[in-house]
C-alpha positions in Angstrom: 0.0 0.0 0.0 1.4 3.4 -0.9 2.1 6.1 1.7 0.2 8.1 2.7 -3.1 6.1 2.7 -6.7 7.1 3.6 -6.7 5.7 7.1 -3.3 7.3 8.0 -4.6 10.7 6.9 -7.9 10.3 8.8 -6.2 9.1 12.0 -3.7 12.1 11.8 -6.5 14.6 11.4 -8.6 13.0 14.2 -5.6 13.1 16.6 -4.4 16.6 15.5 -7.5 18.8 15.0 -5.2 21.9 14.9 -3.7 20.7 11.7 -6.2 21.7 9.1 -4.2 22.8 6.0 -2.6 20.5 3.5 0.8 21.9 4.4 0.3 21.2 8.1 -1.0 17.7 7.4 1.9 17.0 5.0 4.4 18.3 7.6 2.9 16.2 10.4 3.0 13.0 8.3 6.4 13.9 6.9 5.1 13.6 3.4 7.6 14.7 0.7 8.0 14.8 -3.1 5.5 12.8 -5.1 3.8 11.7 -1.8 2.3 15.2 -1.7 0.3 14.5 -4.9 -1.1 11.3 -3.2 -2.0 13.3 -0.1 -3.8 15.9 -2.3 -5.8 13.2 -4.1 -6.8 11.6 -0.7 -8.0 14.9 0.7 -10.1 15.5 -2.4 -11.6 12.0 -2.2 -12.4 12.5 1.5 -14.1 15.8 0.7 -16.0 14.2 -2.2 -17.5 11.5 -0.1 -18.4 13.9 2.8 -15.8 12.6 5.3 -14.1 16.0 5.3 -15.4 19.4 4.6 -13.4 22.2 3.0 -13.1 25.2 5.4 -10.7 27.2 3.3 -8.8 27.3 0.0 -6.4 24.6 1.2 -7.9 23.7 4.5 -10.1 20.8 5.6 -11.8 19.4 8.8 -13.7 16.3 9.7 -17.4 16.9 8.7 -18.5 16.4 12.3 -15.8 18.4 13.9 -15.0 22.1 13.2 -11.3 23.2 13.2 -10.0 25.2 16.2 -10.2 28.4 14.1 -12.9 28.7 11.5 -15.6 30.9 10.0 -18.9 30.5 11.8 -22.4 31.5 10.9 -24.9 32.5 13.6 -28.1 30.6 12.9 -30.6 31.0 15.8 -31.3 31.8 19.4 -32.1 28.7 21.5 -34.7 28.4 24.3 -32.1 29.7 26.9 -31.5 32.9 24.9 -28.1 31.7 23.8 -26.9 32.7 20.3 -26.1 29.5 18.4 -23.5 29.3 15.5 -22.2 26.5 13.3 -18.9 26.2 11.4 -19.3 27.5 7.9 -17.4 26.1 4.9 -17.5 25.9 1.2 -20.5 23.6 1.3 -22.4 25.6 4.0 -22.8 25.0 7.7 -21.5 21.8 9.3 -20.6 20.3 12.6 -22.2 20.7 16.1 -24.1 23.6 17.5 -21.7 26.2 18.9 -22.7 28.5 21.8 -21.5 32.1 21.3 -19.1 32.8 24.2 -18.2 36.5 23.5 -15.0 37.7 21.9 -11.7 36.0 22.2 -8.9 37.5 24.4 -8.8 41.3 24.1 -10.8 41.4 20.9 -13.9 43.5 21.0 -16.6 44.3 18.5 -20.3 44.7 17.8 -22.7 42.0 19.0 -23.5 39.5 16.3 -27.0 38.6 15.4 -28.7 35.8 13.5 -27.4 35.6 9.9 -24.0 37.2 10.8 -20.7 35.5 10.1 -17.3 35.8 11.7 -13.9 34.3 12.4 -14.0 32.4 15.7 -12.0 30.2 18.0 -13.9 26.9 18.6 -13.4 24.6 21.5 -15.1 21.7 23.2 -15.3 21.2 27.0 -17.3 18.5 28.8 -19.3 17.9 25.6 -20.3 21.5 25.1 -19.0 23.4 22.0 -18.4 27.1 22.2 -17.3 29.8 19.7 -15.4 32.9 20.7 -15.3 35.6 18.0 -12.0 37.0 16.8 -13.7 39.2 14.1 -17.2 39.8 13.0 -17.7 40.1 9.2 -19.9 43.0 8.4 -22.1 43.0 5.3 -20.6 45.1 2.5 -22.1 48.6 2.3 -23.2 48.1 -1.2 -25.4 45.2 -0.1 -27.3 47.1 2.6 -30.7 48.7 2.0 -30.3 52.5 1.5 -32.8 55.2 2.6 -32.6 58.4 0.6 -34.4 61.0 -1.6 -35.4 60.0 -5.1 -34.4 62.6 -7.7 -35.7 62.5 -11.3 -33.2 63.7 -13.9 -33.0 63.9 -17.6 -30.6 60.9 -17.5 -32.8 58.8 -15.3 -33.5 58.4 -11.6 -31.0 59.0 -8.8 -31.2 58.4 -5.1 -29.3 60.7 -2.7 -28.6 58.6 0.4 -29.5 60.0 3.8 -26.6 58.1 5.5 -23.3 59.9 5.5 -21.6 56.6 5.3 -22.8 56.0 1.7 -20.5 58.2 -0.4 -22.2 57.7 -3.8 -25.6 58.2 -5.4 -27.6 55.2 -6.6 -28.8 55.0 -10.2 -32.4 53.8 -10.8 -33.7 52.4 -14.1 -37.3 53.1 -15.0 -38.2 49.4 -14.4 -36.9 49.7 -10.9 -38.6 53.0 -10.0 -41.6 51.2 -8.3 -43.8 54.3 -8.7 -41.4 56.7 -7.0 -41.7 60.4 -7.9 -39.3 63.3 -7.7 -38.7 64.2 -4.0 -40.0 60.9 -2.5 -38.3 59.4 0.4 -37.5 55.8 -0.6 -35.9 52.6 0.6 -33.8 51.0 -2.0 -31.8 47.7 -2.5 -28.5 48.1 -4.4 -27.7 45.5 -7.0 -24.5 43.5 -6.6 -21.7 45.6 -8.0 -19.4 44.2 -10.7 -16.3 46.2 -11.2 -16.5 50.0 -11.6 -19.2 52.2 -12.7 -22.5 53.5 -11.3 -24.2 51.5 -8.5 -27.7 50.6 -9.6 -30.5 50.0 -7.2 -34.1 48.9 -7.1 -36.6 50.9 -5.1 -38.3 48.6 -2.5 -40.7 51.1 -0.9 -41.8 54.7 -1.1 -41.7 56.0 2.5 -43.3 59.4 1.9 -42.7 62.8 0.6 -39.5 64.7 1.5 -41.5 67.6 2.8 -43.7 65.5 5.0 -42.7 66.2 8.6 -42.8 62.5 9.4 -40.1 62.0 6.8 -37.7 64.1 8.9 -37.6 61.3 11.5 -36.9 58.6 8.9 -34.1 60.7 7.4 -32.5 61.2 10.8 -32.8 57.5 11.5 -31.1 56.7 8.2 -28.5 59.5 8.5 -27.3 58.2 11.9 -27.7 54.5 11.0 -30.1 53.9 13.9 -31.3 50.3 13.8 -35.1 50.1 13.7 -35.8 46.5 13.3 -34.9 43.7 15.7 -33.6 40.3 14.4 -36.1 37.5 14.7 -33.9 35.8 17.4 -34.0 38.9 19.5 -37.8 39.3 19.2 -38.2 35.6 20.1 -35.9 36.1 23.1 -38.0 39.1 24.3 -41.3 37.2 23.8 -40.1 34.2 25.8 -38.0 36.0 28.4 -38.6 35.0 32.0 -37.5 37.1 35.0 -34.7 35.9 37.1 -35.9 33.7 40.0 -34.6 35.7 43.0 -36.1 36.5 46.4 -38.3 39.6 46.1 -39.9 41.9 48.7 -43.7 42.2 48.1 -44.6 45.9 47.7 -48.0 45.2 46.0 -49.9 46.7 49.0 -47.7 49.9 48.9 -49.4 52.5 46.7 -46.5 53.3 44.5 -47.5 55.6 41.5 -46.0 56.7 38.3 -45.9 60.3 37.2 -44.9 60.9 33.6 -45.5 63.2 30.6 -49.0 62.9 29.2 -47.7 61.2 26.0 -45.4 58.7 27.8 -45.4 55.3 26.0 -44.0 53.4 29.0 -43.5 53.9 32.7 -39.9 53.4 34.0 -40.2 54.5 37.6 -42.6 54.8 40.5 -42.6 56.6 43.8 -44.2 56.5 47.2 -43.8 58.6 50.4 -45.3 58.6 53.9 -44.7 60.7 57.0 -43.0 59.2 60.1 -43.0 60.6 63.6 -39.6 62.1 63.0 -39.3 62.4 59.3 -40.3 60.7 56.0 -40.0 57.2 54.4 -39.7 57.2 50.6 -39.6 54.3 48.1 -38.3 54.8 44.6 -38.7 51.9 42.2 -37.6 51.3 38.7 -38.4 48.5 36.3 -36.1 45.6 36.9 -34.9 45.2 33.3 -31.8 43.3 34.4 -34.1 40.5 35.6 -35.0 39.9 31.9 -31.8 41.0 30.1 -29.1 38.9 31.6 -25.3 39.5 30.9 -24.1 38.6 27.4 -27.5 37.2 26.4 -28.9 37.9 22.9 -31.0 40.7 24.4 -28.0 42.2 26.2 -25.9 42.1 23.1 -28.7 43.8 21.1 -29.1 46.5 23.7 -25.3 47.1 23.7 -25.5 47.5 19.9 -28.1 50.3 20.3 -27.0 51.9 23.6 -30.2 53.7 24.3 -33.8 54.4 23.0 -34.0 57.3 20.6 -37.0 59.6 20.7 -38.4 61.7 17.8 -41.4 64.0 17.8 -43.5 61.3 16.1 -41.9 58.0 17.2 -39.5 56.2 19.5 -36.9 53.7 18.3 -36.5 51.5 21.4 -33.4 49.9 22.8 -35.3 46.7 23.5 -38.3 45.0 21.7 -41.8 46.2 22.4 -42.5 43.0 24.5 -40.1 44.3 27.1 -39.8 48.1 26.7 -43.5 48.8 26.6 -44.9 45.7 28.4 -43.0 43.4 30.8 -40.6 46.2 31.8 -43.2 49.0 32.0 -44.7 49.7 35.4 -48.3 49.6 34.2 -51.1 50.6 36.5 -52.8 47.6 38.3 -50.3 45.0 37.0 -47.7 43.0 38.9 -44.2 44.1 37.8 -40.7 43.2 38.9 -38.7 46.2 40.1 -35.6 47.3 41.8 -36.4 49.6 44.7 -34.7 51.6 47.3 -36.3 52.6 50.6 -34.9 55.9 51.9 -35.5 57.5 55.3 -35.1 61.2 55.9 -35.4 63.3 59.1 -37.8 66.2 59.4 -35.1 68.6 57.9 -34.8 66.5 54.7 -31.4 65.0 55.6 -31.0 61.3 54.6 -30.6 58.9 57.5 -30.5 55.5 55.9 -31.3 53.6 52.8 -32.0 49.9 51.8 -32.0 48.4 48.3 -34.3 45.5 47.4 -35.5 43.5 44.4 -39.3 43.6 44.7 -42.6 43.0 43.1 -45.0 46.0 42.9 -48.4 46.9 41.5 -48.8 50.6 40.5 -51.7 52.2 42.2 -52.0 54.9 39.5 -50.5 56.3 36.4 -50.7 60.1 36.5 -49.3 62.7 34.2 -47.5 65.8 35.5 -50.4 67.9 34.2 -52.8 65.7 36.3 -50.7 65.4 39.5 -50.0 69.1 39.9 -53.6 70.5 39.7 -54.6 67.7 42.2 -52.2 69.0 44.8 -53.2 72.6 43.9 -56.9 71.8 44.7 -58.4 70.8 41.4 -58.1 67.0 41.2 -59.5 64.7 38.6 -61.6 61.8 39.9 -58.6 59.5 39.4 -56.2 61.8 41.1 -58.6 62.5 44.0 -58.4 58.9 45.1 -54.6 59.2 45.4 -54.5 62.7 46.9 -54.3 61.9 50.6 -52.6 58.4 50.6 -49.9 59.3 48.1 -49.7 62.8 46.5 -49.8 65.0 49.7 -47.1 62.9 51.5 -44.9 63.1 48.3 -45.3 66.9 48.2 -44.6 67.3 52.0 -41.5 65.1 51.6 -40.4 67.2 48.6 -40.8 70.4 50.6 -38.4 69.1 53.3 -35.9 67.9 50.6 -36.0 71.3 48.9 -35.0 73.0 52.1 -32.1 70.6 52.5 -31.2 71.2 48.9 -31.1 75.0 49.3 -28.6 74.6 52.2 -26.3 72.5 50.0 -26.4 75.2 47.3 -26.2 73.0 44.2 -25.8 74.2 40.6 -29.3 74.9 39.3 -30.0 74.4 35.6 -33.7 75.0 35.3 -33.7 75.3 31.5 -36.9 75.5 29.4 -37.7 72.5 27.4 -39.4 72.7 23.9 -41.9 70.3 22.6 -42.8 69.7 18.9 -46.5 69.1 18.6 -47.5 66.8 15.7 -51.0 67.0 14.2 -52.9 63.8 13.2 -52.0 64.4 9.6 -48.3 64.4 10.5 -47.8 68.2 10.1 -46.1 70.3 12.8 -48.9 72.0 14.7 -46.6 74.1 16.8 -43.5 74.3 19.0 -44.2 75.3 22.6 -42.3 75.6 25.8 -43.3 72.9 28.2 -44.8 74.0 31.5 -42.6 73.1 34.4 -44.4 72.1 37.6 -43.3 71.2 41.1 -44.3 67.7 40.0 -41.4 67.6 37.6 -39.0 68.9 40.3 -40.3 66.3 42.8 -39.6 63.4 40.5 -36.2 64.7 39.6 -35.3 65.2 43.3 -36.3 61.7 44.2 -34.4 60.2 41.3 -31.3 62.2 42.4 -31.7 60.9 46.0 -32.0 57.3 44.7 -28.8 57.8 42.6 -27.0 59.1 45.6 -28.0 56.0 47.5 -26.8 53.8 44.6 -23.4 55.7 44.5 -23.0 55.3 48.3 -23.9 51.5 48.0 -21.3 51.0 45.2 -18.6 52.9 47.2 -19.4 50.8 50.3 
C-alpha cells in the first residue's frame, strides 16, 4: 500500500485537530515529493465522499468536527436565549451547535445577530462546544438597503442617500422605480456591484414625501444608522424572556404611583412617600430590566449595539423590543411588575438617615401625568387623582418640601432650563412648538431620582 493512505490521513486529522491545512498535514505526516500528490488526491476523495469538509482554499476538517479556528455563521437563538452558531465552509454549515461565548482575548466588536458570520476560535469542554469571536464580518455597504431621496433627472433616476456613510448616489432604471416620484423618500436595495461604474438599485418602498414632517424622523434615523428592526432571534428572546428567579420583597400593597409626561409610552419609575413621627419614608422603584436582560444574552448584546432608546417627535426607536420596553418592563397601573427599589428614610429637615435596596414586586396604584398630579395638589383633582391625593400625593409633596430646604442649604448648581416640545397633528404636520410647562411635580420626581442615585453611589462605594 502506498504512503500516505486514507486511514493514515484520517487518523492524523482526528488526533491533530489543529492541523487543518494541506501543508500542516503534510508536515505532520512527513510527506515529501510525489507523496504530496497522493495526499492531495486523498484529501479530495475524503471531501467528495463527505468525510471531510473544506473550510478554506487549502484547509479541511472532519465533517462532524470544526477546526479550532474557522468561519462561523450565527443561525438561531435557543430556548435559553443563547446565540447558536455553526462552522461554515464551502458547502455551507456543518458540525455541532456552537454556543456564542463572547469575543476572544482582548478582541472587542459589535454584538452578532442571526445571519451574521465571523472568524472564531472553537473549543469543546465537557461535551459543550463554544465559539469565541475574533472578528465579526460586516455586510458590505453596497449590499445594505439604503434610505434616501429619489431625484428624477433627464438621464434617469438618482437616489441621494441619507446616511453619510454612503458616499455615492444610486442609479435607478425606469423598471426599478416602483412608482417613486421626484422628491419621494425611498428605501432601495443596491444590486451587486461588478467592477467599476454606477451603482444601480431597485426601489423597494416609497416611505413618503421629502417635505412630509414625518419623513424628517426617517431621514434622521437613516443618516445616523439607527437600527429600527430587531432580528427574529431577539424578538423571540423578548417574547419568551422569564424574569430571574430571586427572592423579592412584596410591595404590592404599597401605593406606588408613576408620574410621567401625558404622552409617555411606557413607565420606567414609580414613587411613594409617607410621614414618620420624626421624618419621612420614601420608596423609589424602577423596572427591573436586568431580571430579563441577563449579561451577554442575545438581548444584552442587542441592547449594547443600540446603547439607548432614541426619541423623535412622532416615534421612538426602542433599545429593547416592544414586548419588554412597553410591556413586561413598564410599570403599568394595576399589574404586577418586577422592580428594583430603594427605601430611603429622611429626618424632618430632609437629611438622609438610611437607605436599603431591594428587588421587589410591585403593582402601580395609579399612572398620573405631570399635568394631572400638579392640579390635584393645587386643589383641582380629577376623579382618578382625587383617590390618590391623601394616601400618596400629599405625602410626596410634603417630603419634597423638606428635601427642597435641605437642597437649598447645599447650594447645588441649578440648571432649570426651558424644554421645547414639537407638537405633531394627526396628519403628520407640525402643529406648533411650545415651551413645556414646568411644575413642582417635575422637580419632585427629579429630586427623588437624584436621591435614589446618591444611594446607589454610596452603595457602590461601600
